[in-house]
Steps between C-alpha positions, in 0.01 A plus 500: 500500500797666331548180299155544348606833353818345361283269288353807331842658457432781747765632741502406868460863601164511325393186684593647838334833421175330398507272805555792737227701329252215538604450863443869577162487323396193700602664830309819411190297415531309826529825695197639314291197598629524858410871519154428359449224754604729784274776367203264488552400866453858621153592624281650228455823697875568507548439127525849361651369183570671174271413214758261355442263796128558529422397142742205522740626230808390693348157557441447130845632407664258745314204350578615145866541591505144635352368177757695296783348705376148429443581131861623480624186676291281269636680192853439630420135563378464141811671364730286714301180428454419868174304521513435874534869582227585248266257675587652839457862389179415316361341815585805707344726237175303520512529880540879474204515260286291735604714796406815309163351410432407864612844621287679240186302582550533876572871474190555285284305746635684804461835327139418414431393859654823631274702274194305612573536870583868456170546316302357791642744748426805288155645554299537184672219310289239329608222736460715810152593386414135448612399848337802661170408338511153659509648849178637653450873453370737765143404582519164321507174688693309238200289398427408142226703341 
């Protein structure tokens, strides 16, 4: 990789510094995803999380950081005229985008289902009232009128 920077006339120390910076960023993103995965495995009752986890801010930042890493790699591949690496990093960027889309849709669906099931158990909610009306009331036999 140092040879790529020599083509642009940049010193080897800059190449090593940028490589180490990207490596640290990739490790931090990996640890963020690992922490989020571990957090999601905990039972919902024990998740007394700060608002930054509850509204999925950390999740979105981790995905955006991943995209930025692949954009930086792709920009480097264009500068260094390395088509094979550009193809590889572009493919991984598309995979991150697809993963984000799947996560976002699944998270939205599960959140909506949680709200619906929570609404049924609360007395006085619209759905609870609907289901209560289907059951026979005191003095009724459950027959159609």
